[in-house]
Structures are given as structure tokens and as C-alpha cells.
N, C-alpha and C positions, 0 to 999 in steps of 0.2 A: 662577702669583705675580707680582704687576704690578711694574714699572720706570717709567721713564719716559717711554716710551711710553705711557703709560696700560695696560688690558688685551691692546691689542691692541703688545705687543713682537715682538722678532722671531720667538720661537716660534708666536707666530699667525699673522703676514706672511708667515712661508716656506708657509705651506698655506695661507692663507685664499682663494687663486683657486682652489684645486684642491677645497676641502670645499663650495665654494660656484658650484661649477661649473651646476647649472641655474637659477643667477640670472641667470649668465650668457647662456643661449637666448637668440639675436635675439627669439622672440615671448613674454619677459619684459622685456628690455631697450629694445625699439622703442615701445613704447607708452609706456613713462616719458617719452625720448627725444623721439618727437611730441608730447608736450604741452609738455614744458620749452621746446622751441626755438621754440612758434607761441607763449605766453607771453611768449619773453624779445624775439623780433620781428626778430633779428637784434642786439637788448642784450647788453650781457656780462650773465652768471651767476655768481652764487655760490655754491659746494655747502656745504654745513655736515657736517664728518667726509668726506672728498673718499675716502678711502682710497687704492686702489690702482687708482681711476680706472674703474667698473664704468658709469658712469653720465658723468663729464666724459670721456672720451675720446671718445665718438660723438659726445655733444651738440657738443663744439669740432668734430668731423669736419661736424656739420651747420654750419657759418660763425659757433657764436656762440661769443666770445672767456668763458672758463669761468677762475678763480681756487676756488682749494679753503686752504680753514682745517682744519687736523687738528691731533690732540694728535701721533700718531705719524708719526714716525721714519721707523718699519720700513715701514709701510704705504706711505706715502708715497714711500721710496726706489725702488718695487717698479713705482711709479706711474712713475717718472723712467727707468724701464728700458724702456718698453714705448711701441710705434709711436706716434709721436703726444706722447705725453708731457711732450717739452721745451716742451709750448706750452700746458703746464700752469701756469702759475704758483701756487704752496704755499706758505700760510703757516702756521707751527707753532704752534699756542695751541689754549685752549679757545674749541672754537665760539658760549661761551654767554657770550666778555665778550670775543674777541678782534677789535679792529679792524683795515681794512685801508683802502687809499687809493679815494676814489672811490664811484660809490653803482652799482647795479645795476637790470636789469628785474627781473629771477630771483631771489631768494633760497631757494635749496632744503633739505630733511634727507630722505631715503629711508629703506626698510625699515629701521623701526623705529627710524631711529637720535635721535630726537628722547630715547626710552627711554634713552640710555646716558646721559643726565645724571639723575641722584639723588636731587634734591632737587625739593621743587613751585618754591622758591628760584630752581634755574638755571633751570630751564626757563619760568620766565616771564622769565629777562633773557636768556634765548636770544631770545625773542619780540622783545624789546625791542630787541635787538643786530640783528637782520636788521629789521623795520622803520628802525632809521637807518642800514643801507647802503643802503635801498631806493631810490630814485626815485618822483617824488608818482606815480601811476598804475600800480607795480610790486608783484607778487606773492610773497610767503611762501609754498611749497609743502610740503607736509609729507606721504609717508605711512608709518603706523602700526597698527599692528593694534589691531581692538578688545579690549578686556582680558576672555579668556577665565575668567571668575566662574562663569558660568553650567553650565561641568560641574566644577566642585566642591561632591560633599555635602559636607554638614556633616561635623565635624569631620577634613575633608581639607583637604591644604594644596600640595597636588604635581601633577602633571598632566603625563605621560610624551606628547615629540610624535617619536619617535626610539626605535625598541627591533628592535633587530638582533643575530649572531649576536658583530658584535665591539663593536656602541656602543650602551650604552641614555643617553637626554639626557631631561629631564624640568625644567621649569619649576616655583620654588615661590611661592608668593607670601606674603604679610602683607597682608591687610584694611584692618587699622587704622592702613596709613601708607604703603600702597599701592607699597610695598618689592613686588622680585620679584627672584630669579637662577634663571639657567640655570644646568642643571651639565649635565655630562658624564665618562659615562664609558667610555674607548676601553681597545679588547682590542688592541694589536699586538707581535706575534710573542711572544706569552703573555707579555705583563708590561701589566698594568691600570694605566693612568695615570686620573689624575681632574681636571677645572677647575671651575670657578662664574666668571661675568658678573654683576654686580649691575647691575639694572635699576631702574627706574622706571614703573611701569606709568599711563594717563594717560588721560583720559577724551574723545568730541568734544567735548560741553560744557563742560568745563572746559577744554579748548583753546580756543577760541570765546574766555571768557572772558580767557585771556591775551592773547589777539589784542585785545581791548578797552582792553583794561592798556597796551597799545604802541601804542594809533591806527589796530589794522586793523579791517578787518569782515571777514566771511567771504562772500565768491564763489561756491562750488561745495563739492561735496561729493560723490562718487564712490566708488564700490566699491573701484573698480581704474581702473591708466589710461586702460582702455579706458569708461569713463565709463560702466559699469553705474550703475545708480541706487540711493545707496544707501539701504538695510532697518534694520531691526531685527533681521535674521540675516547680514549682514555682518560677515563675523570681522577686516576691514582695512577704511582707508576713506584716501583721497587729495581731500585740503582744500587750498583753496587760497583765499589772505585778501588781499585785496587796500587797497594804502597810499591815502588820497586822494590825488584828482585836484589840489586847490582848496587 
């Protein structure tokens, strides 16, 4: 059940870093920080959905001033307990519409966070919000998966992504609305719990149109943060849109 923190309340925040420990490995974090630090060029960065600071903290450690927007007080409270956390300014709010003072060299959304906005209108608003925060010549960066509809046979709407003796996890898709949800069934000390989080999947071309509506233009698209070329077989992408300098 969600609360004022959205779907990332205290019950999720308490174990989030441990549950996502693979995402904290240097080989995962460092390439992302390399790209963002290069795009920022020392200028300020704004992270939408800053969470517990997985990317914001090491980026700030590179000398880039970072501010974050996030709806979850529980998640950002964890950020502020970490070393260097007091250097990250945080504004509580919906990152699709919440404004903060100043302009930024780079605005970014990582690890599928754009999908937390569950309507097309909200995703379009997010692009416009990012563009409004960017300096001329600045960049908006999104890391997100490519919808895995090729794995859906006719008549099926669920795709498992984790199966173990103590946890089952699967995504469900509604191809008419682009709504999807991630579902988790866990067994802990013989007790079974179930939780789900709603998302809206979005296509690369659709994101490009959202960028165009916000006055941004595509600069780069890669399969990952190491700039692997994006192809029809890529399961995710890192896309960079630029605000014209004129």
C-alpha cells in the first residue's frame, strides 16, 4: 500500500539499498556518473527521482553540485544520512511539475524512473519541466528499458523477471494503454507478502516526440552508459536531448 511518499514509503525505503545492491556496484554506477559529469561540465545537475542518492552522491563527489526532486521523504531521508548527503539539496514533490530555483547544465532520470509517471500527460509534463530547468545548451538524460512486448505470446500479459525459492517477480502489460505493473511475491520466515508498483512503459520514438514538444532535440542514444550503439536488439537505452543554445 502506498502513502504520502507514493509507492516508495518507509516499508520500501528501509530495505531499498540492500534489495538493489547490484545497482550500486562500481561497474554500474561509474559509467553513468562519467557521462553525467561530462555533460554537466562542472555546472549544476538536477536529478528527478533522486531517491537514496545512488547516482547523486558519487556525481557530487566529482565536484558537480547536485539538487534532487523526489516525492518520497522516506527515501531522501536515507540519502541525507549517508556521507556527503548533506551536500545534496532536495525538494519534495512530483518531479513532473515541481520547480526549483535556478537553471542546470544537466537534468537526468535514471533506472526506468520516467515510467513511474503513469500517464502520457505526466511524462510530457516531465519533459517540459526538465526543459524549463535547463540552461541553453544543457541536456536532459533518461535511462529506461525498451518495452519487452516481444516476449509476450498471443493471449499472455505477464513476463517473469525473477524466480527463486523465496521470491517471484513478474511484470504485467496492457498494450492498449501502455500501463504496466511490477509484482513481487516474497516468502520471509514462512510468511508470504505481495506488493505491486504501477508504471507506464514508453517507446524511444515516443520520448523523442515528447522532447520535441518541450523544445529539445535528440543528441545521442546509446544502449548503455558506456555508449554501446543502440540497435533493434537493445533492451534499454540512455538518451540525451539538448536544449538549443540559441
